[in-house]
N, C-alpha and C positions, 0 to 999 in steps of 0.2 A: 270591662264587660258591657256590652250594649244594653243588656237586660238587667237593670239593677232593681232592688226591692222597692224603691220609691216609685219607679215607673210601673212596676207590677201593681202597686197599690192604686196608682192613677188609672190603670186599666180597669181594675175592680170597681172603682168609683164611677167609671164611665159605662159600666155594664159589660165590659169585655172580660169574660170569666174563664174561657178554656185556653189551654196552651195553643190550640190551632188558631183561635181568634187572635191571640197575642202575637203569634208569629206573623200574621198578616199586618197587625198594627205596627210592630217593630220593623217590618220589612226584612225579616230574617227567615231562613228555612225552618221547617218544623223540627228537623234534627238539631239545629242550633238551639232552639227553644228548649227541647228536651235535655240537651247537654247543660244548659243553664240551670234547669231545675235539678238535674243530678248534682251539679256543682254545689248548689245551696243545700241539698240533702246531705252531702258529705261535710260541708263546712258548718252547718247549723243544726243538723239532725232532721228527723222526720217531722217533729212538731216543734215549732218555736213561735215566739211573738216578736213583733217588730212594729214600733210606732203605733200601737193600739190595734194591731191586726194579728190574728192567729193564723198561722200558715200550717197546713198539713200536706206533706209531700209523700205520703204513703203510696198512693196510686195516682200519680200525676200531681195536680196542684189544686188544693181546696183552700179557700180563705174565708174568714169571717171577721167582722169588726167586733172588737171586745167592748 
């Protein structure tokens, strides 16, 4: 998968926060970005932590540093 969690964290650190901005950054379509988010929602659940970040995939993608 082009859009891995480490890359999403790098986007967050660079101020790129929305799935639309991330799709531009990764040079993928918005539908691909949403499919990636859906895949993480299925694999990890709606709320999960990864490398010191809390991810919430309830309505899109929300993150915060723990």
